N, C-alpha and C positions, 0 to 999 in steps of 0.2 A: 893573807888579811882580809877583813871585811871592807865592802865598799865606803862604809859610814862606821866610823871609831864607836858611836851611840846612834840605836835606834828607838826612838820613844814612839810607844801607841799610847794614842789619847781615847780612852771610850768617851765617845759623844752621843753614845745610844739614848732615843727618846721612846719610851714607851706610853701608847697611846691611851692604855687600859688604867692610868695614873698611879701604875705600879713604880716603887722606888728607880730611878735610872739617874745617871752620871750629869744627862743635863739639866735635871733640874737642881744640880749643885754647881752650875755655873763651869760646867764642862768645857764647852765651846768657846766660852770668852778666854777662858786659863790657858788652853792650847794657842789660841791667837796670841795670847801673850806671850807665852813662852817661845813660841814661834819667831815673833818680832824680836824679842830679845836675843836668840840664838844667832839671827840674822846682824843684828845690829852691832854686835859683838865680835863677828866674822868667824863664828863659829859653826855655820853652816856650811854644806856642800860634802865633796869626796873627802874623806880622811876626816869628816866632824860629824856634827850631829845632824841629824834628820827629825824633826816633829811630825807625827803623821796623824789623822784619824782612824780611830778603829770604831766597827761596830761593838755590839755588845760581847763585853770580855766576863759575861756572866758573873759578876759579882757586886754589882751595883746596892745591895743591900748594905755594902759596907762603906760607900760613899764612893766619890769620883776617884777613877781609878787611872792612873798611867801605869805599862809596862816599859822597862827600861831593857834592851839587849844590847850586846850579847849575853850579859848576865842573867837575864830573867828576873829582875828584880821589879817587884810590883808595891808601888805607892799610892797613896791616899792624900789628899789636901783639903786645905780651906779657903786661903786665899794667896795673892800674890807674894807674900813674905814666905808663904811653904813652898811656892814655886821657884822662886829667888835661890831657896837654900839648896834645893835639889838640883838647879842649875848649880851655883856654885861649888855645894861640898862635892856632889857625886859628878857632874857631867863636867866640871873643870878640874878638880883634885882626886876624883876616883874615891871618894870617900861615901861609906852608902849612910844615908839619913835615916838612923835608927827610928828615929820617935813619928816617921812619917809611913815605915814599913806595913803594908798590907798584909797581916798573919791569917 
């Protein structure tokens, strides 16, 4: 069994040349928001959910990016409602959020 049930990687890359990057889309704030929600709900820690910062995941042109392991599911998001939906549907109930899948 894995140490964490889910391990999320938020791209928080900033491209200095002005090219599209996840930081331009609020990824740092959304990562902080999800991390705090996970802690508040008692879902953090061993056997639970770990929310991490990741460097460039090389898909910045698709918008902000989150990868959920162990499944390797790639999501994008726009706002807190999207983050809440990923948390509630995927991380709590084990359902893929089709409308936010990064393809």
